[in-house]
C-alpha angles and dihedrals in degrees: 000000000000090000092050090050093049091051091049092054092045090050093049092052090045095046093050139273122198138184113253102236093212100045104023091230123132114244138175105267121177095167119078124221087246091055089048090053093048092049090049095051091048092047094047092063091049090051091054093045097044102038104016131217124275106254100233113106094190092054091046090052092048093052093045092051091047091049096049090049090056095042091053088067094051131095092254102047094151099063112114090255117200123185121191140177110225123207099246128119094209112108100246149121128192144174135210128197121283098044104298115143125177131190119186124233084241094064091046088063092056105046110084102198143022094256092059091051088047091055091049092048093045091052089055092045087053090060088057100043093048089047092231096165092051092046093050093049089048094049093049091046091054093046093046099044100031089242092300086224113220095359107080109113125194091240091055090051093049091048090050091050087062099047131020100033092066111109120224117243094020122065098214129065109276114233123215120253089251090055093048091049090048090049088052091053092047092048087055091049096049097042091050093048087053092053099254124135099256090191086081087080089080091059089046091054092046091051090051092048090050092052091047091052091050089052098254110162127229091197114107113260094235089063102035106050097042096043092047091052094047091049090048091052092050090051090053093047091049093045092048097050114130119247086239093057122105113269116258137177093262095175092053092046091052093047088048090053093052091048101035095108097049086113090068091074111135087229092063112084124215147078108317088229086069097052091111090058088051090049091055091051094050095048092048091051088054092051096245093136097168089059098049103081097038088052092047093052103042104095118103098244095052090089087068092058119067093207093054103031115119109259112172127061091250091050092051091045091056090042091055091044089058093043090056100036122082121135084322137001105300138176112268098245093045091051089048090052090050090051091050090050091055094042106032092166088070100037094110091053092046091053090052091051095054097084093049091044090055089051091055089050091053089051094052095045090051085070095046128082096228134052130258089248089060096054097099091055092052096053113084 
C-alpha cells in the first residue's frame, strides 16, 4: 500500500502539477498553457466557420471592450483575450482555452443591462482563468490511463483534447458542477472588480432557469435543427421498412443519425470535409460502437471513396437521412446544392457524388413501404 502510494505521488509529480491561477491551489495538469493557446486558436477558427459571427461591428467592438475590461481584473490579464458575438439565437455563452469567450446574439436579447452581461462574461472568463478545460482533460486522462506514469506525451494529450473529451448531446466540453460553481464565484469577483453590480448574476440565473423550463435550448442552432431533422428522417425510414427487408439495428441507426454531426464541434480541429471521420472517433471514444461506421460514412462525398462509402443497410439509411435532412426535409439535389454553396471548395466533388447518392437513395427506399416523395409527410 505504501509503495503504491509512493508511486502515485511520484507519478503525479512526474505527470505534472500546476498552480491554478484563479484559486492558488495545486492541481494535476497534463496540458501546458502553450497547448491551451494552440487549442484555442484552432477552435476559434472552427467556431467562426461553424456558427458564424454576428454581422455588427459596433456590437462586436462593444463586447470586446467590455470583455477586456473584465479580463484585466482577472488572474491572467496578459492572455490574448478575444471576445466575440456569434450569430446564434440560442441563449448561451461559452469559452474555450487560451482566452476566447463567446456570447450568442440570443443571450444579448435576454440580458437587460450591462451588469448582467458582465456577470455572464465574467463567468466564462472564470472558466479560462481557472483552466477548467485543461483540468477536465487532465482528470479524464488520469482516470482513463491510470496516470500512465512516464508515458504521457504532449502529442497524445493534444490528440485526446480533440476526441475523447467531447460530451455527447452537447457540443462543448461539459464542466463539472464544482467548476461551474467556481466560475460563478469568479464571475462575481471580476464583475465586482470592474465596478459592476455582481448581484445581477441572480437575475441572470433566474432568466436562464425560466428559459430552460420553457424548453429553450442552449444547443447551437447549427447543430440542433439539422441533427434533429436527420434523426427524425432515420426514425421514419426505420419505422417504414418492409417486413421482407433485411434486419438491421434500427435503434443504432437512429442514434447514429441524431449524433452523426458530433464531429462538427467547434472544439474539434480539422478540415470541415473530414467532420464525419471526427464523428466516428468521438462516438468510438464514447463506446457507441453501433453508431461509429454510419457516422463515419454519412458525408455526401463518401460514395466516391471505396474505403468510406456506406456498405450496410444501416449505413446507407443514415447516409440517405443526412442527404435528405437540412433544416427541414429537402430533395436530395437541393440539399446537395446547399452544401456546395456553403462549401464552394468542394462543389465539384459534391456534383460528382450526386448520381451515386441518388443510387443509394433508391436502394434504401426499395426496402421502405413509402416513396421518396412521401418522406416529408412521414417525418413528424
